Short mmCIF file of the C-alpha atoms (twelve columns), coordinates in Angstrom:
data_MODEL
# 
_entry.id   MODEL 
# 
loop_
_atom_site.group_PDB 
_atom_site.id 
_atom_site.type_symbol 
_atom_site.label_atom_id 
_atom_site.label_alt_id 
_atom_site.label_comp_id 
_atom_site.label_asym_id 
_atom_site.label_seq_id 
_atom_site.Cartn_x 
_atom_site.Cartn_y 
_atom_site.Cartn_z 
_atom_site.pdbx_PDB_model_num 
ATOM 1   C CA . MET A 1   0.004  -0.029 -0.002  1 
ATOM 2   C CA . SER A 2   2.784  2.445  0.875   1 
ATOM 3   C CA . LEU A 3   4.500  1.768  -2.452  1 
ATOM 4   C CA . VAL A 4   1.359  2.754  -4.315  1 
ATOM 5   C CA . LEU A 5   1.105  5.960  -2.260  1 
ATOM 6   C CA . LEU A 6   4.746  6.740  -2.959  1 
ATOM 7   C CA . LEU A 7   4.270  6.272  -6.704  1 
ATOM 8   C CA . CYS A 8   1.128  8.400  -6.635  1 
ATOM 9   C CA . ALA A 9   2.954  11.159 -4.786  1 
ATOM 10  C CA . VAL A 10  5.822  11.123 -7.292  1 
ATOM 11  C CA . ALA A 11  3.401  11.161 -10.201 1 
ATOM 12  C CA . LEU A 12  1.510  14.093 -8.632  1 
ATOM 13  C CA . LEU A 13  4.755  16.044 -8.218  1 
ATOM 14  C CA . VAL A 14  5.698  15.404 -11.848 1 
ATOM 15  C CA . VAL A 15  2.304  16.613 -13.093 1 
ATOM 16  C CA . LEU A 16  2.441  19.635 -10.796 1 
ATOM 17  C CA . GLY A 17  5.906  20.441 -12.104 1 
ATOM 18  C CA . LEU A 18  4.787  20.233 -15.688 1 
ATOM 19  C CA . VAL A 19  1.794  22.472 -15.062 1 
ATOM 20  C CA . VAL A 20  3.642  25.140 -13.084 1 
ATOM 21  C CA . ASP A 21  6.764  25.218 -15.256 1 
ATOM 22  C CA . GLY A 22  4.715  24.799 -18.409 1 
ATOM 23  C CA . GLY A 23  2.916  28.025 -17.439 1 
ATOM 24  C CA . THR A 24  6.282  29.632 -16.822 1 
ATOM 25  C CA . LYS A 25  7.400  28.637 -20.338 1 
ATOM 26  C CA . ALA A 26  4.232  29.965 -21.922 1 
ATOM 27  C CA . GLN A 27  4.645  33.314 -20.134 1 
ATOM 28  C CA . ALA A 28  8.333  33.517 -21.117 1 
ATOM 29  C CA . LEU A 29  7.440  32.750 -24.751 1 
ATOM 30  C CA . ASP A 30  4.803  35.451 -24.729 1 
ATOM 31  C CA . ARG A 31  7.269  37.953 -23.291 1 
ATOM 32  C CA . ALA A 32  9.961  37.012 -25.784 1 
ATOM 33  C CA . ASN A 33  7.636  37.499 -28.748 1 
ATOM 34  C CA . ARG A 34  6.314  40.791 -27.310 1 
ATOM 35  C CA . VAL A 35  9.803  42.160 -26.714 1 
ATOM 36  C CA . ALA A 36  10.930 41.093 -30.177 1 
ATOM 37  C CA . MET A 37  7.950  42.811 -31.851 1 
ATOM 38  C CA . GLU A 38  8.437  45.999 -29.814 1 
ATOM 39  C CA . ALA A 39  12.172 46.065 -30.502 1 
ATOM 40  C CA . ALA A 40  11.491 45.608 -34.221 1 
ATOM 41  C CA . GLY A 41  9.091  48.521 -34.056 1 
ATOM 42  C CA . ALA A 42  11.779 50.683 -32.452 1 
ATOM 43  C CA . GLY A 43  14.191 49.653 -35.208 1 
ATOM 44  C CA . ALA A 44  11.660 50.425 -37.938 1 
ATOM 45  C CA . GLN A 45  11.117 53.908 -36.506 1 
ATOM 46  C CA . ALA A 46  14.874 54.546 -36.598 1 
ATOM 47  C CA . ILE A 47  15.462 53.035 -40.017 1 
ATOM 48  C CA . THR A 48  14.826 56.306 -41.861 1 
ATOM 49  C CA . ALA A 49  15.195 58.804 -39.032 1 
ATOM 50  C CA . GLY A 50  17.799 60.892 -40.836 1 
ATOM 51  C CA . GLY A 51  15.981 61.153 -44.137 1 
ATOM 52  C CA . GLY A 52  14.805 58.838 -46.900 1 
ATOM 53  C CA . ASP A 53  17.794 56.485 -46.973 1 
ATOM 54  C CA . VAL A 54  17.702 53.208 -45.096 1 
ATOM 55  C CA . ASN A 55  20.036 53.393 -42.101 1 
ATOM 56  C CA . ALA A 56  20.584 49.802 -40.920 1 
ATOM 57  C CA . ALA A 57  23.096 50.883 -38.262 1 
ATOM 58  C CA . ALA A 58  20.588 53.244 -36.660 1 
ATOM 59  C CA . ALA A 59  17.926 50.503 -36.732 1 
ATOM 60  C CA . ASP A 60  20.287 47.996 -35.106 1 
ATOM 61  C CA . ALA A 61  21.317 50.522 -32.460 1 
ATOM 62  C CA . ALA A 62  17.674 51.282 -31.631 1 
ATOM 63  C CA . VAL A 63  16.855 47.581 -31.350 1 
ATOM 64  C CA . GLN A 64  19.875 46.840 -29.143 1 
ATOM 65  C CA . ASN A 65  19.031 49.813 -26.902 1 
ATOM 66  C CA . TYR A 66  15.473 48.540 -26.501 1 
ATOM 67  C CA . LEU A 67  16.640 44.983 -25.755 1 
ATOM 68  C CA . ALA A 68  19.145 46.241 -23.195 1 
ATOM 69  C CA . ALA A 69  16.392 48.213 -21.448 1 
ATOM 70  C CA . GLU A 70  14.322 45.003 -21.296 1 
ATOM 71  C CA . GLY A 71  17.290 42.981 -20.023 1 
ATOM 72  C CA . VAL A 72  17.372 40.443 -22.859 1 
ATOM 73  C CA . SER A 73  19.692 39.657 -25.735 1 
ATOM 74  C CA . GLY A 74  18.820 39.354 -29.387 1 
ATOM 75  C CA . ASP A 75  19.855 39.599 -32.997 1 
ATOM 76  C CA . THR A 76  18.769 42.111 -35.648 1 
ATOM 77  C CA . GLN A 77  18.595 41.845 -39.394 1 
ATOM 78  C CA . VAL A 78  17.565 44.721 -41.665 1 
ATOM 79  C CA . HIS A 79  16.341 43.958 -45.184 1 
ATOM 80  C CA . ASP A 80  15.332 47.020 -47.178 1 
ATOM 81  C CA . ASN A 81  12.686 48.625 -44.954 1 
ATOM 82  C CA . ARG A 82  11.963 45.541 -42.817 1 
ATOM 83  C CA . VAL A 83  13.525 44.890 -39.403 1 
ATOM 84  C CA . ASP A 84  13.632 41.293 -38.070 1 
ATOM 85  C CA . VAL A 85  14.467 40.642 -34.447 1 
ATOM 86  C CA . THR A 86  15.132 37.349 -32.682 1 
ATOM 87  C CA . VAL A 87  15.154 37.373 -28.870 1 
ATOM 88  C CA . SER A 88  16.362 34.668 -26.491 1 
ATOM 89  C CA . LEU A 89  15.566 34.649 -22.776 1 
ATOM 90  C CA . SER A 90  15.749 32.192 -19.898 1 
ATOM 91  C CA . GLU A 91  13.459 31.800 -16.897 1 
ATOM 92  C CA . PRO A 92  14.226 29.735 -13.787 1 
ATOM 93  C CA . THR A 93  12.048 26.720 -13.138 1 
ATOM 94  C CA . LYS A 94  10.164 26.255 -9.903  1 
ATOM 95  C CA . MET A 95  9.330  22.546 -9.722  1 
ATOM 96  C CA . LEU A 96  11.501 20.935 -12.418 1 
ATOM 97  C CA . SER A 97  14.653 22.128 -10.662 1 
ATOM 98  C CA . MET A 98  14.110 19.138 -8.351  1 
ATOM 99  C CA . VAL A 99  14.988 16.847 -11.261 1 
ATOM 100 C CA . GLY A 100 17.883 18.939 -12.576 1 
ATOM 101 C CA . ILE A 101 16.182 21.250 -15.031 1 
ATOM 102 C CA . ASP A 102 17.062 24.666 -13.599 1 
ATOM 103 C CA . GLU A 103 15.899 26.977 -16.387 1 
ATOM 104 C CA . ILE A 104 13.759 27.144 -19.486 1 
ATOM 105 C CA . THR A 105 15.117 29.021 -22.530 1 
ATOM 106 C CA . VAL A 106 12.728 30.347 -25.159 1 
ATOM 107 C CA . THR A 107 13.132 32.260 -28.410 1 
ATOM 108 C CA . GLY A 108 10.797 34.923 -29.743 1 
ATOM 109 C CA . ASP A 109 10.633 36.514 -33.188 1 
ATOM 110 C CA . GLY A 110 9.275  39.826 -34.342 1 
ATOM 111 C CA . TYR A 111 9.377  42.043 -37.355 1 
ATOM 112 C CA . ALA A 112 8.296  45.485 -38.386 1 
ATOM 113 C CA . THR A 113 8.236  47.355 -41.667 1 
ATOM 114 C CA . ALA A 114 9.051  51.026 -42.020 1 
ATOM 115 C CA . ILE A 115 6.337  52.812 -43.947 1 
ATOM 116 C CA . TYR A 116 7.439  55.966 -45.659 1 
ATOM 117 C CA . GLY A 117 5.104  58.963 -45.481 1 
ATOM 118 C CA . LEU A 118 4.586  61.519 -48.151 1 
ATOM 119 C CA . GLU A 119 4.891  65.172 -47.324 1 
ATOM 120 C CA . GLY A 120 3.273  67.739 -49.437 1 
# 
């Protein structure tokens, strides 16, 4: 009888760990995607800040400044008037650390396109 109780307790802890840390992963993924989209938007705003020419360096600097303010790291690619951002972040686990999984790493992607306005 005690062996069955022990197995049930272990199974319950595993399920609890998956639920709690699965929620942590979902929240981390949502944050990574949100930060990537917002950083891409910042880059798209800076892409033509000095005039009509595409300024990839200014877009990359704006993205990196935004990512630094959010405390995450990421990569930027500028193609014509489109800014693509990939963000990676890690969150500590709560329950799965008992079995050696100390953190969950997720990757988020975002993009933004600079739209040129006409003055006249």
